[in-house]
N, C-alpha and C positions, 0 to 999 in steps of 0.2 A: 564330517568331523575330521579334523586334522590332528594327528598325534604329534606332539612336540617331543623332540629327542631329550633324553635325560642327560643333563650336563652337571658335572660336579665342579663347583668353583675351585679355582687354582689354590686359593687360600686353604682349602681343606685337604689338598693333595700333598703339599710340601710345607714344611718338612714332614716326612712320614714318621710314624711312631718308632720305626727302627732307627731312623736318623736321630731322633731325640734320645734314643738309648745308646748312641755312639757307634752304630753300624755305618760304615762309610758308604757313599753313594755307589762306588764301584762294587763293593762287596754285596750290597743289596741287589744291584743289577745282575751280578753273577748268580746269586741265589735264585732270583726270579727266573732267569734264563735256564738254569739247571732244572728247576721244578717244571718249567714249561716243556722242556725236552722230555722229561720223564713222564709227565702227564700225556703228552702226544704219543710217545711210544707205548705206554700202557693202554691208551685208547685203541691203538692199532691192534695190539695183542689181544685185547678183550673184544675186538670186533665191534666197537662202538661207532655210531655215526659221527660225522665231523661236528654236527651241531651240539652233540653231547660233550665232545672234547672241548669245544669252544665255551660251553657253559661251565665246565670244570675249571678252565683257565680264568674265566670271569669270577667265579666264586673264590678261587685262590687269591687272585690279585685284590679283589675287594676286601677279603679278610685281612690281608697285610696292609691295607690302607687304614685299617682301624686298630690293628694289634702289631706289636713288635715281633721281629724275627728272633730276638733274644728270648722272648717269653714262650715261643711255640716252635716246635720242631717242624722245619719246612716239609720234610718228607711225610710226616703224619698228616699235615694239613693238605698236602697234595693228594694223598691217598683218600682222605675224607672228602675232599672236593670232587674227586672222580666218582666216588661212591654216591655222593649226594646228587651230582649231575646225572648219573645214570638213572637214579630214581625219579628225578624231576622230569627228565626227557622220556620217561616211560620205556626205558630199555635197561631194566635193573640187571645187575650181576650179583652173584653170590659173594658174601663177605670173603670167603676163603679164596675165591678166584681173584678178587681185587688184591688181597694181601700177597698171594703167590706171584701174581704178575708184577707188582711193584718190587717185590723182593728180587725177582729175576732181572728186572730193568736196572735196579741199583747194583746188583752183583756184576752185571755186564759192564757197568761204568766203573768198576773197581771202587765201589763206595768206600770211602775211608773216613777217618776221624775228622777231616776238615769239614765235612758236611753234617757232623753230628753222629749220633749212635742210632743205628737202625734197630727198632724194637719190633721183633716178630711176636705174634700172638693172635689167638683167636679173638675176633671182635675188636681189634685195635682201631679199626676205622669207625666202629660204632662209638667208641669212647670219645673220639675227637670229632664226631659228626655234628654234635649239637652246637659247640662253640661257633663254627662258621655261620650257622643259621642265626644264632642269637645275636652275634655281632653285626651281621649284615642286615638284620632287620627283616629277614624273609619269614614268611609263614607258609607252611606246607600242611595240607590236610591229608592224612593217610587214610 
């Protein structure tokens, strides 16, 4: 039995929901690159395996191919994607650890108003955990 790779038709990829909301292609690329760097650094600090970080990036990008960057804070989605990926790849981390690591990563980059407002709080990743799963169509049994 041969497994066929899953390919998304180009018509579904462009224009993205962010582009439809007026976000330029350059700005969207910068936001995606920024989030990818933060997810990668957070994965290293959390001592996650590389496949877990890759899963977090996949969830993040898939989410923003369905939802606009204007409607959702990219840092919250990046944090939730990392939290979800850690659970899916069976290397879970505590909520507090994920929040603290992301906070440290963003402070290191001198996180400013350009990227939105960082919201600290207990369980913030849980609040935004559900939308990425609902939008991407994933089903996880706990």
